[in-house]
C-alpha positions in Angstrom: 98.4 106.4 79.3 101.5 104.4 78.3 101.3 101.1 76.3 102.2 99.3 79.5 99.4 101.1 81.5 96.9 100.2 78.8 98.0 96.5 78.6 97.6 96.4 82.4 94.2 98.0 82.3 93.0 95.7 79.5 94.1 92.7 81.7 92.8 93.9 85.0 90.1 91.5 86.4 88.1 94.7 87.4 86.9 97.9 85.6 90.0 100.1 85.6 87.9 103.2 86.2 87.0 102.2 89.8 88.3 104.4 92.5 91.8 103.5 93.4 92.3 101.2 90.5 95.7 102.8 89.6 97.0 102.2 93.0 95.8 98.4 93.1 97.0 97.6 89.6 100.5 99.1 90.3 100.5 97.4 93.9 99.7 94.1 92.3 102.5 94.4 89.8 104.9 95.6 92.3 103.9 92.6 94.7 104.6 90.1 91.9 108.2 91.6 91.4 108.5 91.5 95.2 109.0 95.2 95.2 107.6 96.4 98.5 106.7 100.0 97.4 103.8 102.0 98.9 101.4 100.6 96.3 102.4 96.9 96.9 102.1 97.3 100.5 98.7 99.0 100.3 97.6 96.0 98.3 99.1 93.7 101.0 97.1 95.6 103.6 93.9 94.8 101.7 94.8 91.4 100.2 92.4 89.3 102.3 89.4 91.3 101.3 90.7 91.4 97.6 91.4 87.8 97.5 87.7 87.3 98.8 86.6 89.3 95.9 88.4 87.2 93.5 91.5 89.1 92.6 94.6 87.0 91.7 97.2 88.1 94.1 100.5 86.6 94.7 100.5 84.0 97.6 100.2 85.6 101.2 103.6 84.0 102.1 105.2 86.5 99.5 103.8 89.5 101.4 105.7 91.4 104.0 104.7 90.5 107.6 102.7 93.2 109.3 101.9 95.2 105.9 100.0 98.0 107.8 103.2 98.8 109.9 105.5 98.4 106.8 103.2 100.9 104.9 103.4 103.4 107.6 107.3 103.0 108.0 107.6 103.5 104.1 105.4 106.6 104.3 107.3 107.9 107.3 110.8 107.3 105.5 109.5 109.5 102.5 108.9 112.4 104.8 105.8 114.6 105.2 102.8 113.8 107.2 102.8 110.0 107.1 99.7 109.7 109.2 97.5 111.7 106.9 98.9 110.0 103.7 98.5 106.7 105.4 94.8 107.4 106.2 94.2 108.8 102.6 95.5 105.6 101.2 93.4 103.4 103.4 90.4 105.4 102.3 91.2 104.8 98.7 91.7 101.2 99.2 88.4 100.8 101.0 86.7 102.8 98.2 88.2 100.6 95.6 87.1 97.4 97.7 83.5 98.6 98.1 83.2 99.6 94.3 84.7 96.4 93.2 82.2 94.5 95.2 79.3 96.7 94.1 80.5 96.0 90.4 80.6 92.3 91.1 77.1 92.2 92.5 75.8 94.1 89.6 77.4 91.9 87.1 76.1 88.7 89.0 72.6 90.3 89.0 72.7 90.7 85.3 73.8 87.1 84.8 70.9 85.7 86.5 
């Protein structure tokens, strides 16, 4: 892992070993730069749930309109099977969201 990757992992408000954490960390960084790459668009898709889970994301106004459509268009523009890639990315996002919520519940349970 590069120094930048280690720094991002150390600063992440969630365990970096969660499934999909690499995509989410990259997406948050890209959103902050307003670089709407695939990872940023994926985070924008999940932004409401990620915000509810306590992640510090850029304001919703800085996200693209209709991020689901923008993500699919970006995947289609990259070639290959956009539908399969879109579904795989959404599965990874949902897996991350569920794992994050589980980790937070466990942490709250230990704190009580």
